[in-house]
C-alpha positions in Angstrom: 10.1 -2.1 30.7 11.2 -2.4 27.1 12.2 -6.0 27.6 8.8 -6.8 29.3 7.0 -5.1 26.3 9.0 -7.2 23.9 8.2 -10.4 25.8 4.4 -9.5 25.9 4.4 -8.7 22.2 6.1 -11.9 21.3 3.7 -13.9 23.5 0.8 -12.3 21.8 1.9 -12.3 18.2 4.4 -15.2 17.8 1.7 -18.0 17.9 -0.1 -16.4 14.9 3.0 -15.1 13.0 3.0 -18.0 10.5 -0.3 -16.6 9.1 1.1 -13.1 8.4 1.1 -11.9 4.8 4.7 -11.0 4.2 6.8 -9.7 7.0 4.8 -7.8 9.6 6.6 -4.7 11.0 6.7 -4.4 14.7 8.0 -1.1 16.1 9.5 -0.7 19.6 10.6 2.6 20.9 14.1 2.8 22.5 15.9 5.7 24.2 19.5 6.7 24.7 19.7 4.5 27.8 19.2 1.4 25.6 22.3 2.3 23.6 24.7 2.3 26.5 25.4 -1.5 26.3 24.9 -4.4 24.0 22.1 -6.1 26.0 19.6 -4.8 23.5 21.1 -7.1 20.9 20.3 -10.2 22.9 16.8 -8.9 23.7 16.2 -8.5 20.0 17.7 -11.9 19.2 15.3 -13.6 21.8 12.4 -11.6 20.4 13.0 -12.5 16.8 13.6 -16.2 17.7 10.0 -16.4 19.0 8.5 -15.8 15.6 8.1 -18.0 12.5 11.2 -17.3 10.3 10.7 -14.3 8.0 7.3 -13.4 9.5 8.3 -10.2 11.2 10.6 -7.2 10.8 11.6 -5.6 14.1 12.0 -1.8 13.8 13.6 0.0 16.8 12.5 3.6 16.9 15.0 6.0 18.3 13.2 8.7 20.2 14.8 12.1 19.9 13.8 13.2 23.4 17.3 12.2 24.7 20.4 12.7 22.6 22.2 9.5 21.6 25.9 10.0 21.5 27.8 8.4 18.6 30.4 6.4 20.4 32.2 3.2 19.3 29.8 1.3 21.5 26.7 2.8 19.8 28.1 2.1 16.4 28.9 -1.5 17.4 25.3 -1.8 18.8 23.7 -0.6 15.6 25.9 -2.8 13.5 25.0 -5.9 15.5 21.3 -5.0 15.3 21.5 -4.6 11.5 23.3 -8.0 11.3 20.3 -9.5 13.1 18.0 -7.9 10.5 16.7 -5.3 13.0 15.9 -2.0 11.3 16.3 1.4 12.9 13.9 4.4 12.6 14.2 7.9 13.8 10.9 8.6 15.5 9.2 12.1 15.5 11.7 13.2 12.8 12.2 17.0 12.8 11.1 17.7 16.4 14.0 16.5 18.5 17.6 17.0 19.3 19.7 16.4 16.1 17.8 14.7 13.4 20.2 15.6 10.6 23.2 14.6 12.8 21.6 11.2 13.4 21.3 10.7 9.6 25.0 11.4 9.2 26.2 9.4 12.2 23.9 6.4 12.4 22.9 3.9 9.8 19.1 4.3 9.9 16.5 2.7 7.7 13.4 4.8 8.2 12.3 8.3 9.1 9.0 8.7 11.0 7.3 12.0 10.2 6.0 13.5 13.4 2.2 13.8 13.6 2.4 17.6 14.1 3.5 17.9 10.4 0.8 15.4 9.2 -1.9 17.3 11.1 -1.2 20.5 9.2 -1.8 18.9 5.7 -4.3 21.2 4.1 -4.1 23.8 6.8 -0.6 25.3 7.0 1.6 25.9 4.0 4.8 26.2 6.0 4.3 22.8 7.7 3.4 21.3 4.3 6.7 22.6 2.9 8.6 21.1 5.8 6.7 17.8 5.3 7.6 17.8 1.6 11.2 18.5 2.4 11.4 15.5 4.8 9.8 13.3 2.2 12.2 14.5 -0.5 15.2 14.0 1.9 14.2 10.5 2.7 13.9 9.7 -1.1 17.4 11.2 -1.7 18.9 9.2 1.1 17.0 6.0 0.1 15.3 5.7 3.4 11.9 4.4 4.1 9.4 6.8 5.5 6.5 6.5 7.9 3.8 9.1 8.6 2.5 9.2 12.1 -0.9 10.5 13.2 -2.9 10.0 10.0 -6.5 10.8 10.9 -8.2 11.9 7.7 -8.6 10.7 4.1 -7.1 14.0 2.9 -3.9 13.3 4.8 -3.8 9.7 3.6 -4.3 10.8 0.0 -1.7 13.5 0.2 0.9 11.1 1.8 0.2 8.3 -0.7 0.4 10.7 -3.6 3.8 11.8 -2.3 5.0 8.1 -2.1 5.2 7.8 1.7 5.9 4.1 2.4 3.8 3.5 5.5 0.9 5.4 7.2 -0.2 4.9 10.8 -2.9 6.6 12.8 -6.5 6.6 13.9 -7.7 6.5 10.3 -6.6 2.9 10.2 -7.2 1.8 13.8 -7.2 2.9 17.4 -5.3 1.3 20.3 -7.0 -1.9 21.4 -6.6 -4.9 23.6 -4.3 -7.6 22.3 -7.0 -10.1 21.6 -9.0 -7.5 19.6 -5.9 -6.8 17.6 -5.4 -10.5 16.8 -9.0 -10.6 15.7 -8.6 -7.5 13.5 -5.5 -9.0 11.9 -7.5 -12.2 11.1 -10.4 -10.2 9.7 -8.0 -8.1 7.6 
């Protein structure tokens, strides 16, 4: 399914990739099962080859729903992915199996703050403290940070003020058909 998603995404975006302002980030979720062999490296190589050089950055988002074991194979996989220019993000940071262990064992580039923490901005002091700690940790580790589930201006303002690199959520757009997305990119 992931390979089919990558093929569909490339077919949709590659023809217009030369018009992107700066590198466009494309995130694809992967699970522990993707990390059991090196086929993912070739899938990423094919995906990136479809685009105009330098027009996209592929970010693989590790879901924490399944534990990824740090084996020699997984370390080789992540090394080869980084050599291709593929970046690695920990998705839903703070809600899964072993977030801090992942930071120590894998060479990741981004933390993605789970939307449950973003939703509590302005409503729950404890969640805000956890959110602030994640932001501070990412800065100390020199990792990029993405906030998921941004739905209000208050959330956007808070995250921007706290130097969160990327925001995503319904405040900026809702899921839409591919053709509508291409039109929205063109209009932007």
